[in-house]
N, C-alpha and C positions, 0 to 999 in steps of 0.2 A: 353411698351415703353421703348426704350433703355435709358441707363444711369440713370434710375429712382431708386435710392437706398433707398429713403424715400418718399413713396407716401403721407405721412401726411405733409411733409415739402412742397412738391409741391402744394397741395391743400391749404395750408396756404398762400403761395405766391399768388396764384390765387386770393384767397379771398381778400388779402391785395390790389392787383392791382385793383380788382373790387370795393372795398370800396372807394379807392382814385377816381376813375372814376366816382362813383356815386355822387361825389360832383359837377360835372359839372353843372352849372346853365343853360346851353343851352339844350333844350329838343328837342327830336325827336319823332314824332308819329309812333309807330309800332303797327299794328293791332288794332289801335283805342286807344292805351295807350301812354301817354307821358312818355318818359324815358330819362334819361341823355344821351347826344349824344355820349360822349367818351366811356361810358359803352357799348352802343349798338355797336359802331365801334369796340371795342376790341372783342366782341362776334362774329361779322361777320368776322373779320380778322382770328380769331381762326378757325371758321367753314371752311374757304377757305384753310387754312394751312393743316387742317386735311383731307380735300377732295383731295387736291393735293398730300399729303404725309401722309397716315394714320399711318405710323410708325415713324412719326417725333420725333426727339430727345427731351430731356427734355429742353435743351437750346433753341431750336426753338420754342417749345410750350410756354415757358415762354416769350420769345422775342415777340411773336404774341400778347399776352395778355397785354403787357405793351408798345407797340410800340409808342403809341400817349398818354401815361399816362400823365394826367393833362394838356393836351394841351392848354386848355382855359386860362391857367395862363400867357401865353406869347401871347397876341393878335397880329394879323397881323398889326393892325393900330399903333402899337408902334414903327414900323419902316417905313422908307420912301417908298413911293409908286412908287418906281423904281425897275428895274430888280435887281440891286445891293441891294437894300433894302430887296427885296424878298429873295434873296439868303442868305443874312445875317441872316434873320429871320429863314429860314429853318436850317441853320447850328446851330444857337443857340437852337433851338428846339430839335434837335437830341442830342445835349449835355446835355440838361435839362432832356430829357426823360431817357438818359443813367444814369445820375447821380441818378435821382429819383428811377429808377428801382434798381440800385445797393444798395441804402440805404434800400430799402424794402427786398431784397434778403438776405442782411447781417442781417437784423432784424429778419428774420425767420430761420437763421442758415445756409445759404448756404456758402460754401467755395468759395474762391477766383476764383477758376478755372471756376465754372458755372457763377459767377458774371461776370467775364471778357468776357465770351463767350456770354452772353445775351447782355452785353453792345456793343460788337463788332457788333452784329447784329442790335442793336438799331442805331449804328452809320454807318451802311452799309459799314463797312470795308471789304476789299477783294472781293467786288462785282465786276464782276460776278464769279470770280473764286471759291469762297466759295458756295458749293451746297446748303447749308441751306440759304444763302443770295438770292439765286435765287428763292427758294421756297417762301421766305418771299416777295420778290419783285413781284413775280407772284400773290400772295394773295392780296398785296396792289393794283395792277393794277386791279384785278377783283372785289375787293370791290368798286373801283371807278367806274367801268363800270356798275356793277349791281345796285348800290344804289346812285350814285352821278352824273353820266353822264347826265341823263335826265334833272335834275334840272339845271345844269351848261350849258347845251346846249340851254335851253329855254331862257337864258339871255345873250348868247354869239353869235358871229358871226360865220358863217360857217368856215371861214378861221382859226379863233382861235381855234375852236374845232378840225378841221382837224389836225392842228399842234400838239395839245395836244394828240390826238389820235395816231399819228405817233410816238411821243416820248414814249408813253406807249407800243405801239406795239413793238418797237425796243428793249425794255428791257425784253420783255416777251419770255419764252420758248414756243416751239411748242405745249406742253401740255396745257399751259395757253391759247394760242391762239385758240386752239380747244374749250376750255371751254367758252371762250369769245363769240365765234361765235354761241354757243348754247343758250345764254342768250336772254331774251326777249326785243326787242326794238320797238319803234314806227317807222313810215315811214321815217320821217326826220332822226332820230338817225341812223337807218340802213343804210340810204343813206350817211350819214356822215362817217360812218365806211367804206363803199364801196369806197368812194372818198379817204379816208386816206390810204387804202390799195393799191390804184393804183400806178404803178410806177411813180416816180416823173419825 
């Protein structure tokens, strides 16, 4: 892995990120076992980043593991149920994740260069110009499609889902789009994707 000068430091950072996410009171059942939701999310995001870019830089790997760190601490319902409220919540979350990640990275001994790099990815700065930010965004979209799309579609209208799918698709690279089309979907979900990909 490029940039990796101290494997022990990297492993300590991953361990600390996982420790924090293990505190998530929200559980998700995986293979019959209830596990902290944000820990599961971090593992899935890491898997997709490494599938898309096996030689991912240290900064990108760290960012994948802490992208949603301690997300449950800022619940959606603490902001107004409006588009403006949603956007404010998302902005505050990104800042919170970046701050939390920076504290842990400095705690385990990382220099400012790596800390700032990870935080820039947390904050999605320079997207889509930054190649690492594109990989991370691809991975975020693929986690959504593989693990969250079906549940969201089951309680949403076709119109709402088609709109969400189009937004995701527009942010994804051709590599990620190819991966997305290989995922398993039921008949309705596949139909929604097909409609989303039709010319407007």
